[in-house]
C-alpha positions in Angstrom: 16.3 80.0 -36.7 17.3 75.9 -37.4 20.7 74.9 -37.5 21.6 70.9 -38.4 24.9 69.7 -36.6 26.4 66.7 -37.9 28.6 64.8 -35.1 28.4 64.4 -31.2 31.7 63.8 -30.2 33.1 66.8 -28.7 33.0 70.1 -31.4 29.1 69.1 -32.0 27.7 69.2 -28.3 29.8 72.4 -27.4 28.6 73.7 -30.5 24.8 72.9 -29.8 25.3 74.3 -26.4 26.2 77.8 -27.6 23.9 78.0 -30.4 21.0 77.3 -28.4 22.1 80.0 -25.7 22.4 82.5 -28.4 18.7 81.3 -29.0 19.1 79.0 -32.1 17.0 75.7 -32.6 19.5 72.8 -33.0 19.2 69.5 -34.1 22.5 67.1 -33.8 22.3 64.3 -35.8 25.0 61.2 -34.8 25.9 58.1 -37.0 26.2 55.7 -33.8 23.1 54.6 -31.7 24.3 56.6 -28.6 27.3 58.4 -27.3 29.9 56.6 -28.3 31.6 54.9 -25.1 34.1 52.6 -27.1 37.6 53.3 -25.3 38.9 55.9 -27.0 42.2 57.8 -25.7 43.0 60.8 -23.2 42.9 64.6 -24.8 44.7 67.7 -23.4 42.2 70.7 -23.1 44.5 73.9 -22.6 43.7 77.3 -21.0 41.0 78.5 -23.9 39.1 75.2 -23.9 39.1 75.3 -19.7 37.7 78.9 -19.9 35.0 78.1 -22.4 34.0 74.8 -20.3 34.1 76.8 -17.1 31.5 79.5 -19.1 29.5 76.2 -19.8 29.3 75.4 -16.1 31.0 71.7 -16.7 34.5 72.2 -15.6 34.4 70.7 -12.3 33.1 67.6 -14.0 35.6 67.5 -16.3 38.3 68.0 -13.4 36.5 65.3 -11.6 36.8 63.0 -14.6 40.5 63.8 -15.3 42.6 61.2 -15.8 45.4 62.8 -13.2 48.2 61.1 -14.6 51.3 63.0 -13.1 54.3 60.1 -13.5 55.7 58.9 -16.2 58.4 55.7 -16.7 60.1 56.1 -20.2 62.0 53.0 -21.5 64.4 53.7 -24.3 64.4 50.8 -26.8 67.7 48.8 -26.0 68.3 50.3 -22.6 67.4 48.6 -19.6 67.7 51.3 -17.2 64.1 53.6 -17.3 64.0 57.1 -16.8 61.3 58.8 -14.4 59.7 61.8 -15.2 57.4 64.1 -12.8 54.7 64.9 -15.4 53.1 67.0 -13.2 56.0 69.6 -13.2 55.9 69.1 -16.9 52.1 70.1 -17.2 52.2 72.8 -14.4 55.3 74.5 -16.4 53.5 74.0 -20.2 50.3 75.5 -19.1 48.6 77.2 -16.1 45.2 75.6 -17.2 45.5 72.3 -18.4 43.8 69.0 -17.6 43.5 65.5 -19.4 40.2 63.4 -19.7 39.3 60.7 -21.8 37.5 61.9 -24.9 34.2 59.7 -24.4 34.1 61.3 -21.0 34.5 64.7 -22.5 31.8 63.9 -24.9 29.4 63.2 -22.5 29.9 65.9 -20.3 29.4 68.2 -23.2 26.2 66.5 -24.5 24.7 66.5 -21.1 25.1 70.3 -20.7 22.3 71.1 -23.3 21.1 67.8 -24.2 17.5 68.7 -22.8 17.6 71.9 -25.3 18.7 70.2 -28.4 17.1 67.7 -30.6 19.4 64.7 -31.1 19.3 62.1 -33.9 21.2 59.0 -33.3 21.4 56.3 -35.1 21.2 58.2 -38.3 23.5 60.6 -40.9 22.7 62.9 -43.5 23.2 61.7 -47.4 22.0 64.6 -49.3 22.6 68.3 -48.2 20.9 71.2 -51.1 21.7 74.6 -51.7 18.8 75.9 -50.0 19.3 73.7 -47.1 17.3 70.8 -47.8 18.5 67.6 -46.0 18.0 64.0 -46.5 19.1 61.0 -44.0 19.4 57.6 -44.0 16.9 57.0 -41.8 14.7 60.0 -40.8 12.3 62.1 -43.2 13.6 64.8 -45.1 13.9 68.2 -43.6 14.8 71.7 -44.5 17.3 74.0 -42.3 18.7 77.5 -42.3 22.4 76.2 -41.6 24.2 72.7 -41.8 27.5 72.3 -39.9 29.6 69.6 -40.1 31.0 68.6 -36.7 31.6 64.8 -37.8 35.4 64.3 -37.2 38.7 63.7 -39.9 36.3 61.8 -42.1 33.6 64.0 -41.9 30.6 62.8 -44.2 29.2 66.7 -44.5 32.6 67.7 -45.9 32.4 64.9 -48.6 29.1 65.5 -49.3 29.7 69.2 -49.8 33.4 69.8 -50.6 34.5 66.4 -52.4 36.8 63.2 -51.5 38.7 63.4 -48.6 42.2 63.1 -50.7 41.8 66.6 -51.8 42.5 68.3 -48.5 44.1 65.5 -46.6 48.0 65.8 -45.5 49.9 62.5 -44.7 52.3 63.5 -42.1 54.3 60.1 -41.7 53.0 58.4 -39.0 49.9 56.1 -37.9 48.5 55.2 -34.4 46.7 52.7 -33.0 44.6 52.4 -29.5 43.3 49.7 -27.7 41.5 48.8 -24.2 43.5 46.0 -22.1 43.4 44.9 -18.3 45.5 47.1 -16.2 47.4 44.1 -15.4 50.2 46.7 -14.2 48.0 48.1 -11.7 48.7 51.9 -13.3 47.2 54.5 -11.1 47.7 58.3 -12.7 51.1 56.8 -14.4 52.0 56.7 -18.0 54.5 53.7 -19.0 56.0 54.1 -22.2 58.7 52.6 -24.6 60.3 54.8 -27.0 62.5 53.6 -30.1 63.6 54.7 -33.7 60.5 55.2 -35.4 57.9 54.0 -32.8 56.5 55.0 -29.3 54.1 53.0 -27.3 52.7 54.3 -24.1 50.0 52.5 -21.6 48.2 54.1 -18.6 45.3 53.9 -16.3 43.2 56.2 -14.0 41.1 55.2 -10.9 37.7 55.4 -12.7 38.5 53.6 -16.1 38.5 50.1 -14.8 40.9 49.0 -17.8 44.2 50.7 -19.3 44.7 52.3 -22.5 47.8 51.6 -24.8 48.5 54.4 -27.4 51.0 53.2 -30.4 52.4 55.4 -32.3 54.8 54.5 -35.4 56.4 55.9 -38.7 55.8 54.9 -42.3 57.6 56.2 -44.8 54.6 55.9 -47.4 50.6 55.4 -46.6 50.2 52.1 -46.1 47.3 49.9 -48.1 44.1 49.1 -45.8 40.6 49.2 -45.9 39.2 51.3 -43.0 36.8 48.8 -41.9 39.4 45.9 -42.1 40.3 45.7 -38.5 42.0 42.4 -38.8 44.5 43.9 -41.5 45.0 47.2 -39.2 46.4 45.1 -36.2 48.6 43.0 -38.7 50.1 46.5 -39.3 50.3 47.2 -35.8 52.0 43.9 -34.7 54.5 44.3 -37.4 55.4 48.0 -36.9 56.0 46.9 -32.8 57.3 43.4 -32.8 60.3 42.8 -30.9 60.5 46.4 -28.9 60.2 44.8 -25.4 58.5 41.8 -24.1 56.0 44.0 -22.1 55.0 45.5 -25.7 54.6 42.2 -26.9 52.3 41.2 -24.2 50.2 44.2 -25.0 49.8 43.3 -28.5 48.5 40.0 -27.7 45.4 41.8 -26.3 44.9 42.8 -29.6 43.0 39.7 -30.3 40.7 40.3 -26.8 40.6 43.9 -26.7 36.7 45.2 -26.3 38.0 48.5 -28.1 40.3 49.1 -30.8 40.9 52.3 -33.4 43.5 52.6 -36.0 44.3 55.8 -38.5 46.9 57.8 -40.1 48.1 60.7 -38.5 46.7 63.2 -41.2 46.4 66.9 -41.3 43.4 68.5 -42.9 44.0 71.9 -45.3 41.4 73.6 -46.9 41.4 77.2 -48.1 37.9 77.8 -46.6 35.8 75.8 -44.6 32.7 77.0 -45.7 30.5 77.0 -48.6 26.8 78.2 -49.0 24.9 77.3 -46.1 27.4 74.9 -44.6 30.6 75.0 -42.7 32.7 73.0 -40.8 34.2 72.9 -37.0 37.0 71.0 -35.3 38.4 68.2 -37.0 36.5 68.1 -39.7 37.5 71.5 -41.3 40.9 71.8 -39.4 42.2 68.2 -38.0 46.0 69.3 -36.8 46.5 65.6 -36.3 45.2 62.9 -34.0 47.2 62.4 -31.3 49.6 65.1 -31.6 47.8 68.1 -32.4 45.7 69.5 -29.9 42.4 68.9 -31.5 39.9 68.6 -28.7 40.9 72.2 -27.8 40.9 73.7 -31.1 37.6 71.8 -31.9 35.8 73.5 -28.3 37.4 76.8 -29.3 36.4 76.5 -32.8 32.7 75.5 -31.8 32.6 78.3 -29.3 33.7 81.3 -31.8 31.2 79.8 -34.6 28.4 79.9 -32.3 29.6 83.5 -31.4 30.0 84.8 -34.7 26.7 83.6 -35.4 25.1 85.0 -33.0 26.8 88.6 -33.7 25.9 88.4 -37.3 22.1 88.1 -36.1 22.2 84.5 -38.0 23.4 85.8 -41.5 25.8 83.1 -42.3 27.0 85.2 -45.1 28.7 87.5 -42.4 29.1 85.1 -39.8 30.8 82.3 -41.5 33.9 84.5 -43.0 34.4 86.1 -39.6 34.6 82.8 -38.1 37.1 81.6 -40.3 39.1 85.0 -39.9 39.1 84.6 -36.1 40.3 80.8 -36.1 42.8 81.2 -38.9 45.8 81.8 -37.0 45.0 79.1 -34.0 44.7 76.6 -36.7 47.9 77.6 -38.6 49.6 77.3 -35.1 48.1 74.2 -34.5 49.2 72.6 -37.5 53.1 73.4 -36.6 52.2 72.2 -33.2 50.8 68.9 -34.4 54.1 68.4 -36.9 56.5 69.2 -33.9 55.0 67.1 -31.9 55.1 64.0 -34.2 58.7 64.6 -34.6 59.3 64.5 -30.8 56.8 61.8 -29.8 58.3 59.5 -32.3 61.8 60.2 -32.8 63.4 59.5 -35.9 67.3 58.7 -34.6 68.9 57.2 -31.4 70.1 60.8 -30.8 66.1 61.9 -30.9 65.2 58.9 -28.5 67.7 60.0 -26.0 66.7 63.7 -26.4 63.1 62.8 -25.5 64.0 60.8 -22.6 66.9 63.2 -21.0 64.5 66.3 -21.9 61.8 65.2 -20.2 63.8 64.2 -17.3 65.5 67.4 -17.3 61.8 69.3 -17.4 60.9 67.4 -14.5 63.7 68.2 -11.9 64.4 71.8 -12.8 62.8 74.3 -10.5 59.4 75.7 -12.0 61.2 78.9 -13.2 64.1 77.0 -15.4 61.6 74.2 -16.6 59.3 76.4 -17.9 61.6 78.2 -19.8 63.6 74.8 -21.4 59.8 73.8 -22.0 59.0 76.8 -24.2 62.2 76.5 -25.7 61.9 72.8 -26.8 58.1 72.9 -27.7 55.7 75.0 -29.5 52.5 73.4 -27.8 52.6 75.4 -24.7 53.4 78.9 -26.7 50.8 78.1 -29.2 48.0 77.2 -26.9 48.3 79.6 -24.3 48.7 82.7 -26.6 45.2 81.6 -28.1 43.1 84.6 -27.6 39.4 84.3 -28.1 36.8 87.1 -28.0 33.8 86.9 -25.3 30.4 86.2 -27.1 28.1 86.4 -24.1 24.3 85.3 -25.0 22.0 87.6 -24.8 18.9 88.0 -22.9 16.9 87.7 -25.9 17.8 86.7 -29.2 16.6 88.0 -32.6 18.2 84.7 -33.7 15.8 82.2 -33.0 13.1 84.3 -34.6 14.7 84.4 -38.3 12.8 81.8 -40.7 14.2 79.7 -43.2 14.4 79.9 -46.9 10.7 78.3 -47.2 9.5 80.9 -45.0 8.5 78.5 -42.0 10.6 77.7 -39.1 11.8 74.1 -39.6 9.4 73.3 -42.0 9.6 69.8 -43.6 10.3 69.1 -47.6 7.1 68.5 -49.4 
């Protein structure tokens, strides 16, 4: 049985790994000419994703590439004295299994886990998907697949082709983010330097293996801003306008916008769909249920979703009419919880008042200095993240020694047959 996966970031390679282990034949198409190595930002893997990574045999590599961020120096806008925070204490209190890793590193690790068993089509994308599984590409010859799965992120091409325009499903939650690479002139090593003001937060961090540093900007906007997704100059101007005058150090970071080798800008948006499946097509990760970039634990949700989808397809013997609804039922509670986490995190990370700014600073300091027991209890009272992600229960889908899935045929009667 042949399955086409669109997207080679996090969900796509994890899904490809597990589908091949269950006996399916997998092709992954990725618009970029190679794995993306354009900077990006750090993402969190919580216990369920760590467990799945361990089953894949890649956990040692994930831990090896962890940023290791364990200290934070937090400046409140207009206050000269910083708050110093023991992040290692907070992370251990929040989750017994947690690691922070760069998204690009994570993508590469998952890709390496199964690249020898998966066909990858880089520098290409899907242009048409027919109900019978016929697929046309920008560059490759047309082909037919039994199933097509969109793992191509918040602005999913597969979702647009099958379900319609993104505006039908996106829910703007009042904020934007920007990420850029910049020289690590501060010599940050496993440390996060953060500035927080009303409606705006920016942090810079570094790790030994990165070479440079990353700056993550988050800011609120009552309404959606007008810009084209390819107009990088306009995006940089919006970022400058939102953070101008916050602090001389932040101004120096903004100066790097004209020199940075990597830049990303987007709204913080949640996807809200009644179903992620239609016919032979389904969605996984941010393509189907993004809880919000930078605030919602989307990497963990993507890993869990990919594992569950592959497992349900194997459990149903490749019958998507049974597998897709089972997958959506299994993920529904996790998705609802992640949406609540995203909204809560956005409010906490980008305070809306002076009291909120002070609360973020003092709350972080208090959690980091209290003994483990009280700090864990306080954290659970003040954030939903630890409770939601630590409570995720995922079925075990052990790969069978031999799977009937691999012997199934597509509607044309020939495994992987090309369109005439």
